[in-house]
N, C-alpha and C positions, 0 to 999 in steps of 0.2 A: 057403260059398265058393262054391255054384252062382249066388248073385244076386249077384256081384261081377263088376266089369269086370276081365278079365284080356288078357295078352298082352305081346310084347316087341317088336312093331313097330308102325308107325301102322297098317297094314291090319290086323293081328291084334287091335288095340284096337278098331278101329271095327266090325269083325266082331263082336266080343264083345258091344257095345253093341245092334248089330242083333238078335243072338241073345236077349239080355234083352228086348228090345221084342217080338220074335215071341212070346215065352213068357208075356208078361204081368208080368214082373219089373219093367220100366219101362214107365211110361204118360205119355201127352201131359201136358205141364206139369211133368214130375220134372225136378229140378236133377242135372247131372252133377257129379261132383267137380271142386274147382279144380282147374286145370293143375298146380300145384305139388304139390298132396296126392296126386293120382293118380300123377304122376312118382315121387314118394318111394315110394309103396307099392309101385309096380310095378317100382323100380329101374332106371327109363329116364331118359333126357334127356327135360327139358321140351319140347324142340323134337319130340319123337317124339309127346307128348301133343298139341300144338299141331297137327301134322300130322294126327292122327286126327281131332281136333274138326274140322278143315279139311274132310275129307274126307266127315263127318257133314253138315256144313252145306251142302256143294255139292250133296248128294244129297238135302236136304230133310228129313234125318231130325232134325236139331237145329236150334235158332234161338239166336244169342248175342244178349245183352241187356244188354253193359257191365257193369256192377256187378250187375244181375240174374243174372249167370252164364250158363252154357250150358245150355239145357232142351230136353228132348225136345219136337219139333213137333207142334203141335195139325193133325191132319189134318182141317182144316175144309175145306167146299168151297171150289174156288177159283172166283175170278170167271169167267164165260163170256160170249161174245156173245148176244145175242137179247132176246127179250121177257122180263119178269120174270113169269111166268104166274100167280103167285100175289098180285099186286097189282090193286086197284082203280083205281089212280091211271092217268093219262094218263102214258104212258111215252115218255119224250124221250132215252131212252139206248139204244137197242135195236141199233143199227148195222146194220139191215135196210134193203135196198133196198124201194122203193114196189112192193108187190103189183100194182098197177093198171099199172105200167111193165114189168113182166115179161112176156115173149111168150107167147101161149098157143101150147103145142105140139101141140095135139090134131090139126090136120090134118096137120103133118108127120109124127106119130107112126103114123098110119095110112097115110102112103106109105111108110115105112122097114121096118115091120113086115113079115117076109118069111120066106127060108130061115133054119132055124136055125144056129147056129154049134156045133160040136162040138169036143171035146177036140184038142189038137194044130194048131188052126189059127193063122195069125198072130194075135199079141198085139193088133198096131193094124190096125183097119179101113183098108184102102188108099186109098178115098176121104179120109177124115179125115187119114191121113198126107200125101197130096199138098196138101191145103189148109193143114195145119199147118205144113208145112215151109216154104212161102211165107210164112206169117203171122209165122214165127220168123226167117226168112232176113232180112226188112226190119228187124228190131232188133239183128239180130248183126252184128258186123264182119266184113267180108266176108273178113278174112285168117284167120277161125277157123272150121275145119271142126267139124260138131257132128253128134251123133246124136240121136233124138227118142225120147222117152217119154210114155207116157199113164197117167196117175194118177188115183187118186180125190180130186181136189181138190188145191189147193196145199199145205194143211198134210200131205197123205199124202206130196206129192213131195219136202217140205222134210224131213220125218221119215226116209224113204227114203236122201235125199243124205247127211245128217249119218250115219245108220247105216253107210253102205257106206265112209265115210272116216274115222271117228273112233272112239275107244274111250271108256269110260267115265272121267270126269274130265277130258278134253280140254277146253280153253277155247274158246268161240264168241262172238264178237262179234255183239251185238245192239243195235239203235237202243235209245235211252232217251229219252223213253218208248216203249214198244214195244206191237205187236199181242199180244193175249192169246194167241192159239193159238201163236206163235213162242216166248213165254215158256214155256206149258205144253210144249210139244215139247222144248225143251232141258232144263227141269228133269227131266220125267220119263224122258228118255232118260239121266240121270245125267252130263249135262256141266255144265261150268262157265260161266255166262253172264257176260260181260263187257260193261259198259255202254258205249255209244258215243253220246255227246249229238247230239242233232238240232236244228237251227236251222230258220229259214226257206226255207233252201236245201238241206234234206235233213241227212245224215250229215255230222257235221264232220270235217275233216281233221286237227286235233289229237287229237280223239278216237279216229280210226281208227290214228293213229301209235302212240298210247298203248296200244290194243288189241293192236296187233302186236308191240308192245315187251313186253307181258305173256303173249306166247306164244299167242294165238288159231291154230287150226288152220282155222277157218270163220269167215265174216262173212255176214250174213243182211242183206242191205239192200232196202228199198222205194223204187224210182227216182221214183216219183209215187205222189199220194194216201196218203201215209204214213199208217197208222192207229195212234194216235188224231190226229195232229198236223194232217194234209191237206198236208204239206210236199212238193215234189218237187224233184229234184236240177235245178239250173240247170247249163247247159253249163260254165261255170265251174268250178263245184264238182266236176262229173264228172271234168273233166279233172284237176283237184288231186288227186282221190281215185286216179285211174288211175296218176298219177305216182307215188304213196306204196306203192301196189301193185305197180308194176313191179319193186321189190327183192324181191318176195315172191310169185313166179309160182304157188307150189305151195300156197298157203293157198287152200282152196276158198272162192269168192265165189258165193253165191246171190242172185240178184235175184228178188225176188218182186213181179212187176208185175201185181197182183192186178185191177186196176182198168184194165187196158188198153184193152177195147173201149169203156169208158164215158169215158174220162178227156179233159178238155179242154186238157191239157198235153202238150209234146213229151216223147218217151223219150229221157233221156239217160243212157247206161250208164255205170257204173264199172269194166266188164270191158274190158281194154286188148287189143290185137292179138296181144301176146306173152304174156298169160296163159294157164296151163297146166291148173288146175283150177276149172272154173267151171260155172254153170248158169243159165240163165233160166227162170221158171217164170210160165206166164200161166192164169189159172183164168177159167171163164166163169160161176161161181155168182154174181157180181155182176150181170152182163147178161143173163144166161138164168135165174137163180133160184138160191137156195141148194141145192134138192134136185138141181140138175144137177151132181152131184159129179165133176167132169171138169176135170183141168189138163194142158196141154201143157208139158213140158220140153225146151228143148234144151240140150245140154251137150257138153263135150269129149268126144271118142270114147272114152276110157278109163272117165270116169264113165258115159257112157251104156250101155257093155257091163256095168258092175257092175251098174247099174240093171235093165237087162234081165233078169240073173240072178235078181232078186228079184220079177219079175214073170212067172209062167211060166203058159203056156197051160192055162186051165180052171180055174186055182186062185187066182191073185193077179191075173188080168186085170182090166182095166175091162170091164163088159158090152159087148157089140158092139151092142146094141140102143141104149145110151145115145151109145155113139161115132156111130152114124149118126144118131140123132136131132140130136145137136150139130152134124154135119155139115150136114144138111139146114136147119137153124135159121141157120148162120151163112153160109150162102150163098144165102139167101133175101133179095132186095133189100128187101122191105118190113119184115121182121124188122131188117135192118141199119139201116133209116131209122129204125125205132122205137128202137133201141139209141142212135143218134145223138141224138135227141130226148130219150129219158131221160138221157143224160149232160148234155146243155144245161139240162134241167129241174133235175136235183140242183145244178148250178153256179149257177144263177140263184137257187133258192130259199135256198141257202146264203147267197149273197152279200146276198140282201135282208133275211136275218134279222139277218146281221152289221152293217148299216145300221140297222136296228130297234135292236139293243142299243146302238151306239154314239150313236144319238139320245138313248137313256133313260140314258146316262152310263156304260156299261159298254163300252169301246173293244173292237172284235172285228173280226178280218181273216178272211175266208172263204179257205181253201186248196183242195185239189181232194179229191175222195173225197164219201163220203156223210154225213160228220159234220162238226161244227165244234168246233175246240178253242179254248175261251174262257178265259182268265186273268182271275181276279178278284182284287179287293184284299184280300180277307179269306180265312180258311180255307174251302175247298170243301165239307169235310164240313158245315160249318155252314150253308153255302148250299143244299145239296140237303136238309138236314131242314127249313128253313124253306120250301122249295119244295113238299116234301110236305105240309104244312100248307095249301097253296094247291092242292093236286090234281095234281101234277107229280112223277114220277119221274125224275129226273136222275143222270146217273153223273159221281162224282167221278174226277179224273185219277190219284189215288194208285194205283188198281188196275192201272194200265199201267207203273208206274215200277219202275226197277231200282235206281237207285243212292242216291237223294237223296230229300229230299221237296219238290223244286220242283214235282212234278205235283200236291200236295197244295192249290195254288192255281189248278188248273184244273178245267174241267167239259168232258166231251165229250158233245156234244148231237147227237141225230138230229131233224132239224127238218123235213126237206124235204116230208113228207107234211102239215104244218099248213096250213090255208088261213090267209088273210091275217088274219082274226078271231082264230083261235087264236094265231097267230104273235106277234100284236101283244099278245096277253094274257101270253104266256108271256114276253115280254122285258120288259113291265113288271113282272111277278111277281118276275123274277130280279133285276132291279134294285132291287126293294124288299127283297128278301131279301139282297142285298149291302149296302143302306144300314142294314138293321136290324144285321147282322153288324159293319159299321163302328161302328156307335153302341155296341154292346156292348164292343167292343174299347177305344173310348175311355173309356168308364165302368171297365173292368176296370184 
């Protein structure tokens, strides 16, 4: 009996499965009993077992495979951004900025190194706070008062924002396809992700309505340079989303404007003047480099107060040396000119590669951001496998998907650092891989 699932409520049954997994009585791949069989043995309603399995599914403990039943999930490594360090192939799926376009911080670092900061001092460097208030005020509706928070990057900000507002199993609306870090943050926090489709104008209105009807308590949206699709909210779409959210003022709306300093598109917000729980997050990691782990968050006063309680002086604050360095860089005219040139470079190189692909018979359109989201007419996994044989490591879209297999027909490519010769070769190789896949499909 010690190795059997027990319990009379959904929570008790779910906790029993967790205990068996912790003790090694259950292992990845093991099948759980069918709902009817377990309900009969435990003398509970079938819906109780369904609810228990639902809790375990949302927490990532089990996976449901239709006729294959419910099984303990395999704790395989999840997809991450960045280089594939163990590959000899040319990696065109990294999601990285061009290192040659990241500002050199050496001179600024020498200027800002000075008096050490001690325990009990203000969490936010005063000079950075003054600059950040102006930066965020330009993007926030004038009717909205806000407080300022500095965190160790955008993902850290989003994790803290969700933690101060939600409890385990609460529903969170995420874009579909979705940025990998957001997927991980929601799943590791034990929240329930609800997919909101994205099209060329950003998060869709019917998708947001459906998510709100499903009871989401928070929504995470990328207003521009959505990763992986490159979509940016149009003015019309943002207005329509604000109209939908007007009836849900206490749903926490988080805007992750990660590409703010580099974007070639205008910022259109889905946070309306009457919204009560909101946050705008802007990171410097794309413009100043991934190792500059700093993000600025403007949020409603109550949320800002709760965030401040989680950022105590000397323990969970962001290094003042990093804050001073960030301020020195973002107020340097030469650095700002370089950032603007980098943004234009990313846009131009992505647009040029999209034109190359289209010429080779794979229609593509460049959005905003560091990447291209390319739809192919055959399964993307097969395309990536054929590209590997030609020396390229590409990223299939199914790593970013939440709800269906549509992304299995997409590739996310990082091509802005390819020279013209390499870009032409990749475009030709990708088109050849698509043609080979199409020929195999017709034979099959």
